[in-house]
Steps between C-alpha positions, in 0.01 A plus 500: 500500500223253569213563743394219724159437345342515157600854393731794572265676744383214722694345783447234764586601858805275494615636164451859613695435821784338310519784245378805690746731328373387162136547608588856607683573174208374291253696712669817372365412156174319577299378800613160629241259645595260776271198544446290808340156468439564130303820559622859449583642841691827458622730227841667516519836323769771480490780755430739213199299386369474857524882538301547179228259614467643853548872432213716615329667210353820637312575819160384621365847426619478138343157467164625632513811281554283196205272581245460221232543771623853581218739419250217449275663760431173684221523752628296792305503825651401830313227680382593846466148643567434863849363577537121519541337839854357496496353848518123515 
């Protein structure tokens, strides 16, 4: 199997269109980059890899509780400026 550009993970748009099944097969093993006009445009990854990359890791509350600033006793004062005039 030969990819349409210089290595096994990079494809031109035309090459990827012509061999979409192969692009999909290879994406199960490693991300496949599709280039347009000589520049990387998109990356095709397996559904499993996409789920790993986009999975939520805990809640906002857990994130805030794990903050290194928690318990730092920051002294933050609210500014009492007048509201800005937003009319044009």
